[in-house]
C-alpha positions as a LaTeX table, in Angstrom:
\begin{tabular}{lrrr}
\hline
Residue & $x$ (\AA) & $y$ (\AA) & $z$ (\AA) \\
\hline
Met1 & 37.61 & 116.53 & 54.94 \\
Ser2 & 39.52 & 114.38 & 52.97 \\
Met3 & 42.58 & 112.99 & 54.13 \\
Val4 & 44.69 & 110.67 & 52.02 \\
Gly5 & 46.18 & 107.44 & 54.09 \\
Glu6 & 44.98 & 105.27 & 56.73 \\
His7 & 45.89 & 107.77 & 59.73 \\
Gly8 & 45.88 & 110.68 & 60.78 \\
Thr9 & 46.70 & 113.09 & 63.77 \\
Val10 & 43.94 & 115.13 & 65.33 \\
Met11 & 45.13 & 117.77 & 67.75 \\
Ile12 & 42.70 & 118.21 & 70.46 \\
Gly13 & 41.86 & 121.69 & 72.25 \\
Ser14 & 45.22 & 124.08 & 72.88 \\
Thr15 & 46.98 & 121.80 & 75.02 \\
Gly16 & 48.94 & 120.06 & 72.34 \\
Leu17 & 47.45 & 116.90 & 72.73 \\
Val18 & 47.81 & 114.89 & 69.90 \\
Ala19 & 46.10 & 111.82 & 69.07 \\
Gln20 & 46.58 & 109.22 & 66.02 \\
Val21 & 42.97 & 108.60 & 64.65 \\
Ser22 & 42.39 & 105.60 & 61.38 \\
Val23 & 40.13 & 107.59 & 58.80 \\
Gly24 & 36.67 & 106.40 & 59.06 \\
Glu25 & 36.91 & 106.47 & 63.10 \\
Glu26 & 36.04 & 108.24 & 66.37 \\
Gly27 & 38.91 & 109.47 & 67.97 \\
Lys28 & 38.29 & 108.59 & 71.95 \\
Val29 & 41.15 & 110.15 & 74.17 \\
Arg30 & 41.74 & 108.31 & 77.24 \\
Val31 & 41.79 & 109.78 & 80.43 \\
Ser32 & 43.83 & 108.74 & 83.54 \\
Arg33 & 41.86 & 107.98 & 87.21 \\
Arg34 & 44.62 & 110.50 & 88.60 \\
Asp35 & 43.66 & 113.12 & 85.89 \\
Arg36 & 39.27 & 112.64 & 86.80 \\
Arg37 & 40.28 & 113.07 & 90.54 \\
Leu38 & 42.52 & 116.06 & 89.68 \\
Val39 & 39.71 & 117.84 & 87.54 \\
Arg40 & 36.88 & 117.01 & 90.57 \\
Thr41 & 39.35 & 118.34 & 93.60 \\
Ala42 & 39.79 & 121.56 & 90.86 \\
Val43 & 36.05 & 122.10 & 90.35 \\
Gly44 & 35.21 & 121.23 & 94.08 \\
Ile45 & 37.56 & 124.18 & 95.49 \\
Ile46 & 36.20 & 126.24 & 92.65 \\
Ala47 & 32.45 & 125.65 & 93.76 \\
Leu48 & 33.71 & 125.86 & 97.88 \\
Leu49 & 35.37 & 129.69 & 96.93 \\
Ala50 & 32.33 & 130.49 & 94.82 \\
Ala51 & 30.15 & 129.22 & 98.16 \\
Leu52 & 32.54 & 131.40 & 100.11 \\
Asp53 & 32.77 & 134.40 & 98.20 \\
Ala54 & 28.98 & 134.66 & 97.74 \\
Val55 & 28.37 & 134.35 & 101.71 \\
Leu56 & 31.23 & 136.91 & 102.56 \\
Tyr57 & 29.01 & 139.76 & 99.73 \\
Leu58 & 25.87 & 138.49 & 101.36 \\
Gly59 & 27.48 & 139.29 & 104.50 \\
His60 & 29.00 & 142.64 & 103.60 \\
Val61 & 25.26 & 143.60 & 101.56 \\
Val62 & 23.05 & 142.96 & 104.97 \\
\hline
\end{tabular}
């Protein structure tokens, strides 16, 4: 990929998040502590619901 100029714009995923990067540098997206905490909480809730689903399913089968 060739670019003209010293800066490029990179779109990350389908979230619409855009980062400015210099040509020849790797772009790192900074994530806030709040966002990391929200993601950990969401993953924990999903894991809890999956475990509850497995317990209820096994209880129904047995």
